[in-house]
N, C-alpha and C positions, 0 to 999 in steps of 0.2 A: 580967527585972525592969523594964527600961526600957519594954518594950512593955506590961507590966501597968500601969505608972504612966500611960503615954500613953492606954491604954485606959480607965483610971479617970478621966482628965481629960476624955476625949471623952465619957464617959458623963455627965459633969456638965453638958455644953453643952445649952442649951435649944434645942428645935426647934419648928417650927410658926409660926403667924402672930405678927407683932410687935404688942405692945400700945402704947397711946399713951404710957405712961410710959417704955417702952424707947426709943421714937422721940425723946422729949424729952431723955432722958439722952444719947443718941447725938449729937443735934444740938448740945447744950451742949458736950460734950467735943471734938467735931470743930472747932467754932468756937474753942475754947480752945487746942487743941493742933495743929490743922491736919489735913489729909488725909495718908494714907500710912502712918501708924503704927497700923494697925488692931488689932493684938494688944494694944498698950499702951492704946489707947483703950478696948478692951473690958474690960481689967483695971481701969483707973482709973475707968471709969464704973460698975463693979460689975455689968456685964451678964453674964449667963450665956450669952453668944453668942461664937462664935469670930471671929477676925479677918475671915475670908472673908464670913461672914454679915453682919458690920457694914459691910464695904465695899459689898456688893451692895445692902444696904438704903439706904445713903447715896446711892450712885450712881443707883439706879433710882427712888427714891421721895422722898428727903429733901433732895436737893441744891437750893439756892435757885434756880438758873437753869434748872431743869427746866420744859419746856413742858407745859402741861396741855391736855387736849382732843384732838380728832381730828387726824390728820395731814392737812395741806392738800394740794391738788392739786400745788402747786409742790414740796413736799417729796416727794410720791409720784413725781414725774418724776425728781427727783434720785436717789431710791432705785433706780428702774428703770435709770437710766443707770449708776450706780456698780455695781450688782449685775451688769449685763451686762459691766462692765469687770473687776471684782475677784471676782465670785462671792460666796460666803458669808463674806466677811471683814467681819463686822458691826461690829466695833470701828473698823475703818478707815472704813467708811461713816458711822458715827455721828459721826466727827470733822468731817464735812462738813455735819452737821445740828446746829447748836448747840441745846442744850436737849432733844435726843432721845437716848435711851440705845440701846446696841447690842441689849439685850434687847427693848426696845420695837420697834425696827426689825425684828428677827428675827421677832417674833410677828406684826407687821403683814404682813410678806412671806408668811409661811406661811399666814396667814388669807386674804389677798386675791389673791396672785399665784401660789402654788405650783400650785393646780389650774388656774388660767387659763393658766399657762405650758405645762402638759401639754396642755390643750385647744388652745392655739396651735400647739404642735408637731404635733398630730394634724391640725389644719386645714392647716398648712403642707405636711405630707406628702401630704394629699389634693389640695391645690392643685397640687403638683408633679406628681403622678400625672395629673391632668387635663391639665396642660400637655403632658406627654409624649404622652398619647393624642392630643391635638389636633395636635401636631407630626407624629406618625406618620400621622394621617389626611390632613393636608395634603401630606405627602410622597407618599403613595399616589395622591392626586388628581393631583399634579403629574406623576407617572410615567404615569398613564393618559392624561393630556392629551398628553404627549410621544409616547406610542405611537400615539394616534389621529392626531396631526399627521404622524408618520412614515408611517403607513398611507395617509393622504390624499396625501402627496407621492409615494409609490410608485404609487398609482393614477393620479395626474396624469402621471407619467413614462411609464407604460405606455400611456396614451391618446395621448400625443405620439408614441411609437414606432409605434403602430398607424396613426396618421394619416399619418406619413411613409411607411410601407410602402404604404398605399392610394394615396397620391399617386404614388409611384414606379411602381406597377402601371398606373395610369391614363395615365402619360406614355409607356409603351412604344408605339412606332409600329406601327400596324396595316397589314399588307401583304395586299392581296386575293389569293385563290388563283390567279387568272389571271395576275397579275404574277409570282407565284412560279413558275408553270409556264413562262412565257416566259423567265425568268431561267435555269431549269434547262435548257431546250432550247438556249439560247444557249451555256451552259457546255458542253453536250454537243457542239455543233458545233465549238466552239473546241478541245475535246479531240480530236475526230476529225481535224480539220484539222492538228493537231499530230502525230498518229500517222501519218496517210496524206497527206502533202503532195501537192499537185496539180502534179506534175512529169512525169507519164507522157506527156502530149501533146508536150512539148518534146523528150523523149528519142526518141520514135518518128518525128517529122517532121524529123529532121535538125537539131535545135536545137543550138547550141553548148554547151548546158548539159550538163555531165558529171556524172551522179549518183555519189554517194560510196558508197552502200551496195549490197550484193549483192541485196537485196530489190528495189530499183529496177531493176537490170539484168535480173533474171528477169522482172519485170513487163513490161518493154519487149520482151523477146524473145518472150514468149508473145503479146503483142499484135500483133507483126509477123507471126507465123505465122498468126494468125487473119485478118489482112488479106490475106495472100497466098492463102489458101484462097478468100476471097471473090472475088479478082480472077481467078485461074486456074481457078476451078471449072468453067465450061462447056466450055472447051477441053479440059481434062483428061478430062472425062467423055465428050466426043465422040470423042476419040482412042481411048479405051478401048473404045468401042462399035464402031468400025470395025475 
């Protein structure tokens, strides 16, 4: 039953645009009774409007301190700053703009900045993408330069090593073949003199030198026999013939 009564009351509320007479009655009773008691004002004024409709009409259109006309650039800057800070809290933003309503600010934002903000976001994303591509390209260029520099350093080091090797080869002393042959012959004579020392003559002619090895003794003995044959040769052969 209560719902039916409320439904009947709601059906009696007038909707649609306000007339000039309704605006005059609302202004008179708000000035008489003050703001805030909107349901009482509607009843006392004889308006077939609910309290919410009366409040919105007063706040957005009939309030004496409302500013008329377009929003100034200064007000626009405040709206942008506060919206970036608080988002879609239009009533809070409206408190910082005397004479402007939350509905007016909301409509202004949606008309002028909603599409622009989307475009701004798209442009920001594209700008960020371009910056990333530029950074990547710069990094690749830097890596290529480092690789080229490293390659040049390696080539320079190799040239230095080759130059040192060539210098060392040039500095090797050149020995003529005849000098090499003389050195080899001298080494051979020294080796022979070490193997066969010249001590035979001293052994055979009564020298006081006493050889230590058996090879020297045999050499002296055979040498003596050969000498004896040379001395006694004619006598021995003459006796044998007679």
